Structures are given as structure tokens and as C-alpha cells.
C-alpha positions as a Markdown table, in Angstrom:
| # | Residue | x | y | z |
|---|---|---|---|---|
| 1 | Met | -8.7 | -15.9 | -14.9 |
| 2 | Ser | -5.1 | -14.8 | -14.2 |
| 3 | Glu | -4.3 | -11.5 | -12.4 |
| 4 | Glu | -3.0 | -10.0 | -15.6 |
| 5 | Asp | -6.3 | -10.9 | -17.3 |
| 6 | Arg | -8.1 | -9.0 | -14.5 |
| 7 | Gly | -5.9 | -6.0 | -15.0 |
| 8 | His | -3.4 | -6.5 | -12.2 |
| 9 | Val | 0.1 | -5.7 | -13.4 |
| 10 | Arg | 3.3 | -6.5 | -11.4 |
| 11 | Pro | 6.8 | -7.5 | -12.2 |
| 12 | Lys | 7.3 | -11.2 | -13.2 |
| 13 | Glu | 9.6 | -11.9 | -10.3 |
| 14 | Asp | 7.0 | -10.8 | -7.7 |
| 15 | Ser | 4.9 | -13.8 | -6.8 |
| 16 | Gly | 1.6 | -13.7 | -5.1 |
| 17 | Ala | 3.1 | -15.5 | -2.1 |
| 18 | Asp | 5.7 | -12.8 | -1.6 |
| 19 | Arg | 3.0 | -10.1 | -1.7 |
| 20 | Arg | 0.9 | -11.8 | 1.0 |
| 21 | Glu | 3.7 | -12.8 | 3.4 |
| 22 | His | 2.3 | -10.4 | 6.0 |
| 23 | Asp | -1.4 | -10.0 | 7.0 |
| 24 | Arg | -3.2 | -7.0 | 5.8 |
| 25 | Val | -5.5 | -4.8 | 7.8 |
| 26 | Asp | -8.3 | -2.8 | 6.1 |
| 27 | Val | -8.1 | 0.9 | 6.9 |
| 28 | Thr | -9.2 | 4.2 | 5.5 |
| 29 | Trp | -6.4 | 6.7 | 6.1 |
| 30 | Ala | -5.3 | 9.7 | 4.1 |
| 31 | Val | -1.8 | 9.4 | 2.6 |
| 32 | Asp | 0.5 | 11.9 | 0.8 |
| 33 | Cys | 2.6 | 10.2 | -1.9 |
| 34 | Val | 5.5 | 12.3 | -3.2 |
| 35 | Ala | 7.6 | 11.1 | -6.2 |
| 36 | Asp | 10.1 | 13.1 | -8.2 |
| 37 | Asp | 7.6 | 15.3 | -10.0 |
| 38 | Thr | 4.3 | 14.0 | -8.6 |
| 39 | Phe | 2.4 | 14.8 | -5.5 |
| 40 | Leu | -0.6 | 12.6 | -4.9 |
| 41 | Tyr | -3.2 | 12.9 | -2.1 |
| 42 | Ala | -4.8 | 9.5 | -1.8 |
| 43 | Ser | -6.3 | 7.0 | 0.6 |
| 44 | Ile | -4.8 | 3.8 | 2.1 |
| 45 | Ala | -7.2 | 0.9 | 1.7 |
| 46 | Asn | -5.1 | -1.6 | 3.7 |
| 47 | Ile | -1.8 | -1.9 | 5.4 |
| 48 | Ser | 0.6 | -4.6 | 6.5 |
| 49 | Glu | 4.0 | -4.6 | 8.2 |
| 50 | Met | 5.7 | -4.3 | 4.8 |
| 51 | Gly | 3.4 | -2.2 | 2.6 |
| 52 | Ile | 0.2 | -0.5 | 1.8 |
| 53 | Phe | -2.5 | -0.5 | -0.9 |
| 54 | Val | -3.2 | 3.0 | -2.1 |
| 55 | Lys | -6.6 | 3.5 | -3.7 |
| 56 | Thr | -6.2 | 5.9 | -6.7 |
| 57 | Thr | -7.4 | 6.2 | -10.2 |
| 58 | Asp | -4.0 | 7.4 | -11.3 |
| 59 | Pro | -1.4 | 4.8 | -10.1 |
| 60 | Leu | 2.3 | 5.5 | -10.6 |
| 61 | Ala | 4.5 | 3.2 | -12.7 |
| 62 | Ile | 5.9 | 0.0 | -11.2 |
| 63 | Gly | 9.3 | 0.6 | -9.6 |
| 64 | Thr | 8.6 | 4.3 | -8.9 |
| 65 | Gly | 10.1 | 5.4 | -5.6 |
| 66 | Leu | 8.2 | 7.7 | -3.4 |
| 67 | Val | 7.9 | 9.2 | 0.1 |
| 68 | Leu | 4.7 | 8.3 | 2.0 |
| 69 | Thr | 3.3 | 10.4 | 4.8 |
| 70 | Phe | 0.3 | 9.2 | 6.8 |
| 71 | Ala | -1.0 | 9.4 | 10.4 |
| 72 | Pro | -2.9 | 6.5 | 11.9 |
| 73 | Pro | -5.5 | 7.8 | 14.4 |
| 74 | Gly | -3.9 | 8.0 | 17.8 |
| 75 | Tyr | -0.3 | 7.5 | 16.6 |
| 76 | Glu | 2.5 | 9.8 | 15.6 |
| 77 | Pro | 2.7 | 10.3 | 11.8 |
| 78 | Phe | 4.9 | 8.2 | 9.6 |
| 79 | Lys | 7.1 | 9.4 | 6.9 |
| 80 | Leu | 8.4 | 6.4 | 5.0 |
| 81 | Glu | 10.0 | 5.5 | 1.7 |
| 82 | Gly | 8.1 | 3.2 | -0.6 |
| 83 | Gln | 8.2 | 1.7 | -4.0 |
| 84 | Val | 5.4 | 0.8 | -6.4 |
| 85 | Ala | 5.3 | -3.0 | -6.5 |
| 86 | Trp | 2.2 | -3.6 | -8.6 |
| 87 | Ile | -0.8 | -1.7 | -10.0 |
| 88 | Asn | -4.4 | -2.3 | -10.5 |
| 89 | Pro | -5.3 | 0.2 | -13.3 |
| 90 | Val | -8.6 | 1.8 | -14.0 |
| 91 | Arg | -10.3 | -0.1 | -16.9 |
| 92 | Pro | -12.5 | 1.7 | -19.4 |
| 93 | Asn | -15.4 | -0.7 | -19.1 |
| 94 | Gly | -15.7 | 0.1 | -15.3 |
| 95 | Asp | -15.0 | -3.5 | -14.4 |
| 96 | Asn | -12.5 | -2.5 | -11.7 |
| 97 | Pro | -14.0 | -1.3 | -8.4 |
| 98 | Asn | -10.6 | -1.2 | -6.6 |
| 99 | Pro | -8.0 | 0.7 | -8.7 |
| 100 | Gly | -4.8 | 1.7 | -7.2 |
| 101 | Met | -1.2 | 0.5 | -6.4 |
| 102 | Gly | 0.5 | -1.8 | -4.0 |
| 103 | Leu | 3.5 | -0.1 | -2.3 |
| 104 | Arg | 6.3 | -1.9 | -0.6 |
| 105 | Phe | 8.1 | -0.1 | 2.2 |
| 106 | Val | 11.8 | 0.3 | 1.5 |
| 107 | Asn | 14.8 | 1.4 | 3.7 |
| 108 | Leu | 12.8 | 1.1 | 6.9 |
| 109 | Arg | 14.7 | 2.3 | 9.9 |
| 110 | Pro | 14.4 | -0.1 | 12.9 |
| 111 | Asp | 12.4 | 2.3 | 15.0 |
| 112 | Asp | 9.9 | 3.0 | 12.2 |
| 113 | Arg | 9.6 | -0.8 | 11.6 |
| 114 | Glu | 8.8 | -1.4 | 15.3 |
| 115 | Arg | 6.2 | 1.4 | 15.4 |
| 116 | Leu | 4.6 | 0.2 | 12.2 |
| 117 | Val | 4.4 | -3.4 | 13.5 |
| 118 | Glu | 2.9 | -2.1 | 16.7 |
| 119 | Val | 0.2 | -0.1 | 14.8 |
| 120 | Val | -0.7 | -2.9 | 12.4 |
| 121 | Arg | -0.9 | -5.6 | 15.2 |
| 122 | Thr | -2.8 | -3.3 | 17.5 |
| 123 | Ile | -5.4 | -2.5 | 14.8 |
| 124 | Ala | -5.7 | -6.2 | 13.9 |
| 125 | Tyr | -6.1 | -7.2 | 17.5 |
| 126 | Val | -8.7 | -4.6 | 18.3 |
| 127 | Arg | -10.7 | -5.7 | 15.2 |
| 128 | Asp | -10.4 | -9.4 | 15.8 |
| 129 | Pro | -14.0 | -10.7 | 16.5 |
| 130 | Ser | -12.9 | -13.7 | 18.6 |
């Protein structure tokens, strides 16, 4: 079954390999997402060095630009720009336990990128069972 058949929607030029270039780490952090006329309080389900998955029953349209504000426990808060890369919409039959949207970080400043990489790698290292 293709991702589109399962309800995943993303631009045609965005391949699965591109989306999974960086390892993701499962987290449960609050995030504020602000777009032009939308303010969304949501939860980050996972994070990588280049993006996050925001769990929400009301995902924004692909391509929507937004400002993300979140604070990993023990770290200074982040305020980053993002763009909706793909969505996993709510389906009427309840066949989707993980609705939300994949957000790609855009216009990352070098210092924000370094902090983000440090946070993601530290969390991944701490959780590594080996």
C-alpha cells in the first residue's frame, strides 16, 4: 500500500529517502506553531536535525511557513522557522492513530543548527540501550 493510499500526503518531488536523511528521536514536547493567521498549540512526537513531526488533528497545508517555539527539557528554548513538508490527515474511519504534519526547518542560523544538533544527538545518546 502506498503512502498516499494510507493517507500520507506530500509533494511529488519529496522522496521518502530525503525525509529520512537524518535520524529521528521520539519526544513529547509542547510546541507553539504560528502561521500567518493561525496559532496552534501542539505536541512534537519526534525530532531530527532537520525537522519535527507535530501531532495534531488539524494539520496546516503543505508549503505553509510558520514559526516554531519549543523548549527541550534542560535546554534554552528554540524559536525556529519551519515549513510543512507533508501531512498525515485525520481519516473519518479512525484508521489513523498518528495524524499530524512533518515540518522541515528552514533558514536555520548556524548557532541554532549547532544547538539543535547537540540536543538531538544528546537525547539519542542518552536513550541508546547499548
